[in-house]
C-alpha positions, 0 to 999 in steps of 0.5 A: 494125583487125586486131590483130597477134595476129589477123594472126599466127593467119591467117598460121599457119592459111594456112601449115598449110592449104598444108602439108596440101595439099602433103603430099598430094603426098607421100602419093600419090607411092608410088602408081605403085610400088603399081600396079606391085606390084598389076599384077605380084602381087609386091613384087619388090625393093621394101622395105616399111620406108619405109611402116612408118617413115612410119606411125610418124612420122605417128602420133607427130606426129598425137598431138603435134598433139592438144590433150592434148599441144600447143596450137592444132596441129589442122592438124598432127593433120589432115595426119598423120591423113591420112598415117597412113591412106595409110601403113597402106593401103600397108603392108597392100598390101605385106603382101598381095603380099609373099613369106611371109618378108617378109609375116611380118616386115612383120606383126611390124613393123606390130604393133610400131608400134602397140604402141610408139604405144600405149606412147607414148600411155599413158606421156604421159597418165600425166604430170600436168605438161602441160609435161613431156608436151609436151616428151616427145611433142614430142621423140619426134615432132621426132626422128622428123621429123628422121630422116625428112627425113634419109633422102633424104641417101642419095639425094642422095649417089647423085645426086652419085655417079652425076651422074644424077637418075634416082632422085630424082623432081622432084615428090617433092623439090618436094612435100617442100620445099613441105610442109616450108617451110609447116610451118616457117612454121606452127611459127614463127607458133605459137612451136613449136620441135618443129615449126619445127626439124625442118621447117626442116631439111627445108626446107634438104634440100628446097632441096639436092635441088632445086638438085641436080636442076636442076644434074644435069638441065641437065648431062644435057641439055648432054651430050646436045647434044654431038656423038657423033663428035669430029673431030680434023681 
């Protein structure tokens, strides 16, 4: 007979594996942007800050998932390791095709990310008390995740203001929701508030984005079916 703890462990691992798979959708979503950058040999008006910030977030969460910080969070380390590689590649490509001023700024920010990450790693390893180390790194990674999930609030506001979903790609919103909900469950099954709290917020924001997408895309279709010439005969 399978014990309840074994069922819980299976559910946790299943949620973590699913979260890793759905996260891949998020990691590859900037590819069309970089195809355009490479084709035009210019970063145009695109900003490199989202990739720099995402890199820092992935590094912090990757470190949190290691056995040195938290227990039984290997799947958190794997997803964020892959994410860090993707964000580093995007950042390097951005630097290669950016103007000189942007290039220098991005190089400085990239260096700052690695210095900050090194300080966090070195500082946390100095903490003898494992619980304090867990709280310290968990608080940093949790805060980073919350701010990352909060970043679409600007897009949500833009969608409501313009009544258009042009700037909110459906598959990006769907991937965010699926990944967040999977890691929300993963955190619950592992009794880890530093995972389930930020991902719970991400799940709610993902639902809001999907509801807005369907509401405004349906409205756009209804508007397009209205007659172009209104007769008052």
